[in-house]
C-alpha positions in Angstrom: 36.5 8.0 -37.1 35.9 9.5 -33.7 38.2 11.8 -31.9 39.1 11.6 -28.2 38.2 14.9 -26.4 39.9 16.4 -23.4 40.0 19.7 -21.6 43.4 21.1 -20.8 43.3 22.7 -17.4 45.9 25.0 -15.9 48.1 23.5 -13.2 47.4 26.4 -10.8 44.1 28.1 -10.1 43.9 31.4 -12.0 43.6 34.5 -9.7 41.7 37.6 -10.8 43.3 39.7 -8.2 45.0 42.8 -9.7 43.7 41.9 -13.2 42.1 44.6 -15.4 38.4 44.5 -16.2 38.0 42.6 -19.4 35.6 43.5 -22.2 34.8 40.5 -24.4 33.4 41.5 -27.8 31.9 38.3 -29.1 30.1 37.6 -32.3 26.7 37.4 -30.6 27.3 38.9 -27.2 29.4 41.6 -25.4 30.2 41.3 -21.8 32.2 43.3 -19.3 33.8 41.1 -16.7 35.8 41.8 -13.5 36.9 39.7 -10.6 35.7 36.6 -12.5 32.1 37.9 -12.5 30.1 39.5 -15.4 29.3 43.1 -14.6 27.1 43.7 -17.6 26.3 42.1 -21.0 24.5 43.0 -24.2 23.1 40.4 -26.7 23.6 41.2 -30.4 21.1 40.7 -33.2 22.5 37.7 -35.0 20.3 38.4 -38.0 21.5 41.9 -38.6 23.5 42.9 -41.6 27.2 43.4 -41.0 27.2 47.3 -41.0 24.1 47.3 -38.7 25.8 44.8 -36.4 29.0 46.9 -36.3 27.0 50.0 -35.4 25.2 48.1 -32.6 28.6 46.8 -31.3 30.2 50.3 -31.4 27.3 51.8 -29.5 27.3 49.0 -26.9 31.1 49.3 -26.4 30.9 53.1 -25.9 28.0 52.7 -23.4 29.7 50.0 -21.4 33.1 51.8 -21.2 31.4 55.1 -20.4 29.8 53.5 -17.3 33.2 52.5 -16.0 35.3 55.6 -16.7 38.1 55.0 -14.2 38.5 51.3 -14.7 41.5 49.9 -16.7 40.2 47.6 -19.4 41.6 44.8 -21.5 39.7 44.1 -24.7 39.3 40.8 -26.4 37.7 40.6 -29.9 36.1 37.6 -31.5 37.2 36.7 -35.0 33.9 38.0 -36.4 35.1 41.6 -35.8 38.6 41.1 -37.3 40.3 40.0 -40.4 43.4 37.7 -40.2 45.9 37.3 -43.1 48.8 34.9 -43.4 51.6 36.7 -45.3 54.3 34.5 -46.9 57.8 35.5 -45.9 59.4 37.7 -48.6 63.1 38.3 -48.0 63.2 41.4 -50.2 60.8 43.2 -47.8 63.6 44.5 -45.5 61.7 47.3 -43.8 58.4 47.3 -41.8 57.0 50.1 -44.0 57.3 47.8 -47.1 55.6 45.0 -45.1 52.7 47.3 -44.1 52.2 48.3 -47.8 52.3 44.7 -48.9 49.8 43.7 -46.1 47.4 46.5 -47.1 47.5 45.5 -50.7 46.9 41.8 -49.9 44.1 42.8 -47.5 42.2 44.7 -50.3 42.8 41.8 -52.7 41.6 39.0 -50.3 38.7 40.8 -48.6 37.7 43.3 -51.3 37.4 46.1 -48.8 39.2 49.5 -48.6 42.2 49.2 -46.3 41.7 52.7 -44.9 38.5 51.5 -43.1 40.5 49.1 -41.1 43.3 49.3 -38.5 45.9 46.9 -39.8 48.8 45.5 -37.7 51.5 42.9 -38.4 52.9 40.5 -35.9 56.6 40.5 -35.0 57.3 37.0 -36.2 60.7 35.3 -36.5 62.6 36.2 -39.7 62.1 33.5 -42.4 58.6 32.6 -41.1 55.3 33.5 -42.6 53.8 36.6 -40.8 50.4 37.2 -39.4 48.5 40.4 -40.1 45.3 41.3 -38.3 42.9 44.1 -39.0 39.8 45.4 -37.2 37.3 48.2 -38.2 38.4 51.8 -37.6 34.9 52.5 -36.2 35.4 49.8 -33.5 38.9 51.0 -32.8 37.5 54.5 -32.3 34.7 53.3 -30.0 37.2 51.4 -27.8 39.6 54.4 -27.8 36.8 56.6 -26.3 37.8 55.0 -23.0 40.9 56.6 -21.6 42.2 53.6 -19.8 42.3 50.7 -22.3 45.3 48.5 -21.5 45.3 46.1 -24.4 43.2 45.1 -27.4 43.7 41.6 -28.7 42.0 39.2 -31.1 41.1 36.3 -28.9 41.9 33.6 -31.4 45.5 34.9 -31.8 45.9 35.1 -28.0 44.7 31.5 -27.7 47.3 30.7 -30.4 50.0 31.8 -28.1 48.6 29.5 -25.3 48.4 26.6 -27.8 52.0 27.0 -28.9 53.3 27.2 -25.4 51.5 23.9 -24.8 52.4 22.3 -28.2 55.1 24.2 -30.0 54.9 22.0 -33.1 51.1 21.7 -33.3 49.6 20.5 -36.5 45.8 20.8 -37.2 43.0 23.3 -36.6 42.6 25.9 -33.9 38.9 26.7 -33.8 36.9 29.6 -32.3 33.3 28.4 -32.5 30.1 30.5 -32.0 26.5 29.6 -32.7 26.5 30.7 -36.3 30.1 31.5 -37.2 33.6 30.3 -36.6 37.2 31.5 -37.0 39.9 29.0 -37.5 43.7 28.8 -38.1 45.1 25.8 -39.9 48.6 24.9 -38.8 51.5 22.8 -39.7 54.4 22.1 -37.3 53.5 25.2 -35.3 53.2 27.5 -38.2 49.9 29.1 -39.3 49.2 28.3 -43.0 45.6 29.4 -43.5 43.3 31.7 -41.5 39.5 32.3 -42.1 36.3 33.3 -40.5 33.0 32.0 -41.9 29.3 32.1 -41.1 27.5 28.8 -41.2 23.9 27.6 -41.0 24.6 24.1 -39.8 27.5 21.7 -39.0 27.8 20.7 -42.7 28.4 24.3 -43.7 31.3 24.6 -41.2 32.7 21.2 -42.1 32.7 22.1 -45.8 34.5 25.4 -45.1 37.2 23.9 -43.0 37.7 20.9 -45.2 38.2 23.1 -48.3 41.0 25.0 -46.5 42.5 21.9 -44.9 42.8 20.3 -48.3 45.3 23.0 -49.2 47.4 22.4 -46.1 46.7 18.7 -45.6 48.9 17.4 -48.5 51.9 18.9 -46.6 50.8 17.3 -43.4 50.5 14.0 -45.2 54.2 14.1 -46.1 55.0 14.2 -42.3 53.7 11.0 -40.8 54.5 12.0 -37.2 52.5 15.3 -37.3 49.3 13.7 -35.7 46.9 16.5 -36.6 44.4 17.6 -33.9 41.5 19.9 -33.4 42.1 22.6 -30.6 39.0 24.5 -29.4 39.0 27.8 -27.7 36.9 28.1 -24.5 34.3 27.4 -23.3 34.6 23.6 -23.4 31.5 22.0 -24.9 29.0 20.3 -22.7 28.6 16.6 -23.4 25.7 16.0 -25.7 25.3 19.7 -26.6 25.1 21.0 -30.2 28.6 22.5 -29.7 30.0 19.1 -28.7 28.3 17.5 -31.7 29.7 20.0 -34.1 33.3 19.6 -32.7 33.0 15.8 -32.9 31.7 15.9 -36.5 34.4 18.3 -37.6 37.2 16.3 -36.1 35.8 13.1 -37.6 35.4 14.5 -41.1 38.9 15.9 -41.0 40.3 12.6 -39.9 41.6 13.9 -36.6 41.9 11.3 -33.8 42.4 13.9 -31.1 40.5 17.0 -30.1 40.8 19.2 -27.0 39.8 22.5 -25.5 42.3 25.1 -24.3 42.0 26.4 -20.7 40.0 29.5 -19.8 
């Protein structure tokens, strides 16, 4: 089964005038961009161990920001440098402090890492809905905070989630952030995030297996809703026809049984 692929483009041309300089911290590359052009970039060692990679990222971030001391900066993080948790709604947790304690406990259970090494935040979701918690390393938070004019820090996949839901409020399927050797993805049902994960993969089969195992948990619910029409939404950049990225997207959509795949706008 093959999926039709499209690129959703904004109706109006996006203007960079007045926008802050943006620091993109990707899984394999960091770039500082302003006015639509890349000012500087650093390629990361894809083979390095996680702690070594994190050290490399923190040093690169400090260096880039130090070279632009007076520029206001908006920071976007790739999934590789964050952890995303879906917290089921618990009516008895009536205060944010209790939600934070619950999120930290779940974080340590799911990821097996000490919560005090991560900066953990919980989204302000609607009452009665599952909540999304996101964490990123304290070391990286400190490196970014070394710049005195950081406007925002966002996990790019979650920012794209907002774009997707404005376009399709009741989206069912997979929102995918795809890099050369890793991917972050959210599995959704009727506009609600049910599963979240980041995984490293060696080839397309590795990624397909990871997403399929998670979708199997969500898919039985989707199967009970015949009009859900699950789809694969990809974060930018759009894949070039015939490229390895395009082949992976097509294979993933086909193996999940999705007839529709599209890329969100830049």
